[in-house]
N, C-alpha and C positions, 0 to 999 in steps of 0.2 A: 504494500500500500504506500502511495506517495505521501511524504510529510505534509503537514498543514503549513501553507505558505502565509507568512505574517509580515505586515508593514507596521513599524512603530513610529508614531508621529507625536512629537513633544518638542517645545521650544527650548527646553533645558537639556543641554548636552549630556549631563550626568544621568538624567532620568532615562533618556532614550537609549543611550549606550548601555546603561545598566540593565534595562528590561531586555534589550536585544541579546546581551551576553547570557542572561539567565535562560531565555527561551532557546537559545542555540545549544544549551546543554542537553536538551531532550531530543532523542532520536526521531521522534514523530513530529517535531516542530522545526521550522526553518525560517529564519528572518531573511527576507529577500530584499528589503529596503528600509531606510529610515528617512524621516522628514522632519524639518525644523519649523514648518508652518503649515497651515491648512491648504494653501494653494499647492505647495510641493507634495503634500499627502495625496491630493486629488490627482495630480499629474503622474506621480509614481504609481499609484494604485491602478490607474487606467492603463499604464504602460506594462506593469508587471503582473496585474490581475491576481492579487493575493486572495486567500480565502478569508482572512481576518485582518482588520486594521485596528490597532490599539491607538485611540485618538484622544489627545488631550483636548480639553474644552477651550481653554484660553490660550490662543496662539496668535502671532502677528500675521499680517497680510490677509488671511482668511481664517476665521475662528473655527473651532472644531464642529460647531453646530452647522454652519454653512457648508463646511466640507462634507459632513455626514449627509446632509441633504442632497448635495450634488452627486455623491457616490450612490446613494440608495435610489435616486431618481433614474439611474442608468438601468434599473431593472435586474440585471444579472450581476450587480456590483458585489463587493465583499460585505461580510458581516462586520458591523461596527461595534467595538467594545470601548466605551468611554472611560477615560482615566480622569479622576477628580480627587481633590484634596479633602473635600467634605462630603459626607453621605447625604446631606440635605441641601445640595447646591441647586439653586433655581435653574441654572443653565443645564443641568442634567435633565430636568424635565423637558426642556426645549429640544435637547438632543434626542430624547426618546421619541418625541413627536416627529423629529426629522428622519426617523427610521433606524436609530441605533437599537441594538439587540440587548443592551444591558450596560452596566457600569461597574467599575472597580475602583476602590480607594488606592491611592498611590503607595500606601504603606502595606499593601497586601503581601502575604507570605509567598514564597516562591511556588510552593505546591498549589496554593489557591490560584495563582496566576496561570500555571500550567493547565489546571482543571478548567478555568474559565475560558481559555482560548479553545480548548477541545470541545466544551459544551456549546459555545457559540458557533464554532465551525460545523458542528453537527446539525445546526439549524434550530437549536433551542434558544430560549430567552434566558438571560442571566439576571433575574430579578426575583429574589426570594419573597414569599408572601409577607414577611414582616417588613421588608424594605418597601414593598408595594404599598402597604398601609401608610407608612410614615411619609413616603415621597408624595403620593397622590393626595393624601389629606392636607399636606402642607401647601401644595400649589394649585390644586384643581379649583380652589375658591377664587383664584385670580383669573381664571380663563372663562371666556364666554361660552355658553353651550353651543354645540354644533347641531345642525339639523339631525333629526332622529330617523329620517326616511330610510337610510340603509338598514336600520334595525328591523324594519317591517318585513325584510326578507327572511328573518329568523323564525323558526317555529317557537311556540311557547316554551318548550323544554330547552331549546338552544338559548333563548333569551334568559331563562333562569340560570343556566350554567354560566353564561357570560356575566351575569350579575354577581354570582358567587365568586367567580374568578377575580372580578374587580374588587370585591370586598376583602380579598387576600387569602381565600381558602385554597389549600392545595388540592390536587386531584383526589387523594384518599379522603380528605375531609368533605369534599363535594359529594363523593360517592356515598359516604355515610349519611350525609344530609338528605340526599334524594333516594336513599335505599336502593342503589343500583351498584353495579360493579365498577371498579376503577377503569377497566378497559372501555366500558361504555362511555365514561366521562371523557376519556382521551379522544374517542371518536367524535363526541359532540364538540369538543374544543376544536378539533381539526376542521370540522364542518363550518363552525363559526368563522374561523380564520379564512376559509375559502370563500364563503359567501360575502364577507366584508372586505375581501381583497387586502388582508393584513399579512405582514411578514411573520409575526410571532405573537406570543401571549402578551408580551409587554405592550405592544400597540393596541391589543384588544382592551387591556385595562385602561389605557389612556382614552380610547374612544368611548368606553362605557361611562367614564366620568364626564367627559366633555359633552356627551349627548344627553346627560341628565338621567341616565338609567340608574346610576348610583350617585349619591350625594356625599360630599366630603364629611367625614366623621361617622359614616355608616359602619356598623360592626355586625358581623354575622354571629348569631348565637348558636352554640353547639346543639346538635340534634339530640333528642332524648336517647337514653341508653338502649331502648328496644330497637330504635332505628339503626344504631351502630351494630347491634348484635345480630340482626336478621336482615341483611340486605336482600332485596328482591331482585333476582336476575331479570334483565331485559333480553330480548332476542339477541343471539350472538352478533357482534359487530366486527368488522374487519380490523385487524391489528394495524395500528399506526405508530409512528416513531416520534419520540421526544416530547409528547404533550401529556 
């Protein structure tokens, strides 16, 4: 299997060379380029076609948000993993809207860095439920609601799954809440993404808040013990990856 190709973009030389050196210690990861600003990140990424770009938010010439938007607009562009100093950075929210698949703090451990790149390269979102709650609650209040028309394409069950995803529940928690199997929830999430033309779970969360389906501060209550103990199977659903 070919190694995962990575571009590291950060305006601080120590940061970008440090991350690049760490990533190159892994046999399944290969740093194919580095960039010191957003414009260079876009140019190098379009030229070298990496699988993942580690993108700093604050960079000269073109910031990480604009660079992420340009790369994700290409359709077949790389997955974007945002690098930030603070876990509640308002710019991170904008980067997620621009199509980024998740974010990492710059003081991340080496193993967490490696795992994050692999997860994003596999097409998954890197935004844990606890981070989803804090990030969205903090900034969704500041954003105007988007039209809800796209949500009309969802079935009632798909709408309910989207709401629970946006409230920060994991797939096992949603399965327990709805008394179905985890595999069924994965299928519902995949269908939601396809119908709404979204890249990943992270963008689904953002859309759910911006459309008003979920309001900031909403919290899911745990299902009763009986629902957890006796999930009711739905008809078998096809296996999907990563959701």
